[in-house]
N, C-alpha and C positions, 0 to 999 in steps of 0.2 A: 407411455409413448413407445411405439414399436422401435426395434433396433435400427431399422433403416431411417426412421425419422430422427432418432437420436444422432445417427451419423451425419445426416443432412444438416441438422441444427448445428452440430459441432463444426461442420464444413463452413457454414455461414459465419459463425463466430470467429473462426480462425482467419477467414478472409476479411471480415470486418475490422479485426484488430490491425491488420496491415493498412487498410484504407484510412481508418481514423488516425493512425500513426502518421501517415503521409499528408493527409488533408485537414486534420482536425475535425472537431464535431460539426461546426458550421459548414465547413467546406465539403464534407462528404455528402453526396446525394444518394438517394435510394438506388438510382441507376448505377452509380459507382459501386455501391455495395453489392448489388445483384450481379453486376458484371464480374467483380472479383471472385464471387462465390460460384460463378458459372451457372447461374440460374436466372429465371425471369423475375422481374420486379413483383409480379403477381404471386409467385411461389414464395418469395421472401415474406410477403405479407401473411402467408399462411402460417409461418412460424413466429413472426413478431408483428405486433400491432403497428409500429412505426419506427422511425430511426431512434427515437428516445428509448423505446422499449428494447431495441437491439443493443444500444450502447449500455444501458443499465444492466441488461442481462450479461453482457460481456464483462463488465467490471465485476459483477457478482460472481461469475464463474471463475475469473482469475483470482479473486480474493479467496474463494472457497478452496481452490487448488493450493494457494499459498498456505492457508491455515491447515490444510491437510498434511503439508510437509513439516509443519512446526514441530510436532512431537519427535520427528526423526532428527531434527537439527538443533533443538533447544531442550535442555533438561531443566524442568521446573523444580527439581530437587536440589539444584546447586545453590550455594550461598550467593548473595547479591553481587559480590565482587567478581564472581565467575559468570553468573547468569546474565547480568546486564550487557557485558561485551558480547556474549553469545547471541543474545536476543537482538542487539543492535546490528551485529554483522549479518544475521539472517534477514532482518528487515531491509537493510540496505541492499543485500544481494538480490532480494525479490524485486526491488524497484529498479535495480541497475541491469537486469536482463533487458536486452534491446527493446522488445515489444512492450514489456511492462513499463519501461522508462518512457516510451513514447506516450503510453496511456496516462502516466503521471503528469507529463507536460500538458496533455489535453485537459486533464482534470483541473490543473492549476490555472491555465491561461484562458479557460472558457467559463470561469466562475459565474459571471453575470448572465450568460446566455443559456445556461442549462435549464431545461424544463423541470418542473417539480419532481417528476419520477427519478430523474438522474440525480438531483440534489438530495433526494431521500436516500438513494443508494450510497452516495458519497458520505452522507452523515452516518449511515449504518456502518460503513467501513471504519470511519474514525472511531465511532463508539466501540466497535469490536476490538480494535487494536488497543485503545486506551483501557477498556474493561479488562482485557487479558492481563496487561501489565499491572493495573491497579489491584487486581485479584491476587497476583503474585506478591505484591508488596504487603497486602493485608495479612496473608498467610505467614510471611516472614516476621511481621510484627508479633503475631499471635504465638509464633514459635520462639520468640525472644532473640531473633537474629537481626532485628532492626529496632531502633527506638521508635516510640510512638510518634507519628507525624501525620500530616495531612497527605494521605496517599494519592488523592487526586492531583495535588500540586506537585508531588514527587513524580508522578506519572507524566504530567504535562511538561515538566521541566526536562525530563529525559527525552521524551518523544519529540518535544518542540525543538530540542537541539539537533536531533537526528534529521528531522524534516528541514530545518534551516540549512544544514549541511547539503542535503539533496537539492534544495532550491539554489543555493549558492553555486553548486557545482554544475548542475544540469540546466538550469533556467537562466540564471544571471551570469553564468560562465566565469565565475570568480577564479583567477589563476591560482591563488593560494589553496582554495578548496580542491582544485585538481591535483595539486602537488601532494597534499596530505593523503596518506594511505587510510584505508578503512580502519585498520587496527589503531592507528594514531588517533583517529577521530573517536572511535567508540571507547578506547581506553581513557582518553582525555575527558570525555563527557562523564564516564563512569566515576572517575576520580573526583570531579567537581560535585556530582550529585551525592556521592557517598561521604566525602570528606569536607566539602565546602572550600572556602578560600581564605578563611581567617585563621590566624595562629591558634593552635589548640582546639580547632573545630573537629579534629579526628576523634 
């Protein structure tokens, strides 16, 4: 793709993120999206097949950007008690940036109405996040830094708690979730995942 086409494509994606954030997936029309990007609807179709393709591309691009920042913010050489809070803080910070937060809400509140292309992208995002963390757990077990366990369940327990916090805070507007700091949340989740809740489970 020529540089000018890449710039135009990025222009459309940036504008689309704002429109989807304001109107949701169902509420955003092709005319809305083209107007925000300051192009004609016909030109928008030159870059994207339809609204679903545009939304799926937007999510994919934002996830790609986030994962590109991962090595700068999270050290996979750290032991679990240091790595998990770092990974949790990074994940939350990505979702709590204003535009990404809006996309997160759209992804959560439009579950049933998304076309297959968007559902596939969402599934790929989940798989990538879970796979990254599960791979870390497996390496820690092999290195003798964690006991042998079901790494999938350990991964889903940790990430499920992080996502539950984001849901409570940003979708359900839970007052207590808003009061807790990110550090309190990730440290608490890390403690439960690593040490359990029963006496002597450490």
